C-alpha positions as CSV (number, residue, x, y, z in Angstrom):
1,M,131.3,80.0,95.8
2,K,128.9,82.4,97.5
3,K,126.0,83.8,95.6
4,I,125.7,87.4,95.9
5,I,122.2,88.9,95.8
6,K,121.0,92.5,96.3
7,C,119.6,93.3,99.8
8,P,115.6,93.6,99.1
9,S,115.5,96.9,101.5
10,C,118.8,98.8,100.5
11,G,120.0,97.4,97.4
12,I,123.5,97.0,98.5
13,S,125.0,93.4,97.2
14,T,125.4,91.2,100.2
15,P,126.1,87.3,100.1
16,Y,123.3,84.9,100.4
17,S,125.0,82.0,102.5
18,T,124.8,80.6,106.1
19,D,127.6,83.2,107.0
20,N,125.0,86.0,106.7
21,P,122.5,85.6,109.6
22,F,120.2,88.3,108.2
23,R,120.1,86.8,104.7
24,P,118.2,87.7,102.3
25,F,118.8,91.3,103.8
26,C,122.4,92.7,104.4
27,S,122.2,93.9,108.0
28,E,119.6,93.3,110.9
29,R,118.6,97.2,110.3
30,C,117.4,96.4,106.9
31,K,115.5,93.0,108.3
32,L,113.8,95.0,110.8
33,V,112.9,97.7,108.3
34,D,110.9,95.5,106.3
35,L,109.5,93.6,109.2
36,G,108.0,97.1,110.1
37,A,106.6,97.9,106.7
38,W,104.9,94.4,107.1
39,A,103.3,95.3,110.6
40,T,102.2,98.9,109.2
41,E,100.5,97.3,105.9
42,T,102.9,99.0,103.9
43,Y,103.3,96.1,101.9
44,R,99.7,94.9,100.6
45,V,98.7,92.1,98.5
46,P,95.7,93.8,96.2
47,D,92.5,91.8,96.3
48,E,91.2,92.0,93.0
49,S,87.8,89.7,93.8
50,T,84.7,91.5,93.6
51,P,82.7,91.3,96.7
52,P,79.4,88.9,96.6
53,D,76.2,90.7,96.0
54,L,74.1,91.4,99.0
55,D,70.8,89.5,98.9
56,F,68.5,92.0,100.1
57,D,65.6,89.8,99.9
58,L,66.9,88.3,103.3
59,F,66.5,91.6,104.8
60,K,62.1,92.1,103.9
61,K,59.8,90.9,106.0
62,S,57.5,88.4,105.0
63,D,53.8,88.8,104.9
């Protein structure tokens, strides 16, 4: 029995099996659209960390 999933790109139902060379996508087009989105940084993982404080004492001249 083949598992049916929704294509992450277009939402069409598609089989998730070795018969589908583009899995989890429904077609080569959807696979390339997703790759293009990653390449152009449309998809981003948010960085919620705070940048470290700069130690301005390092830039002061010592007497």
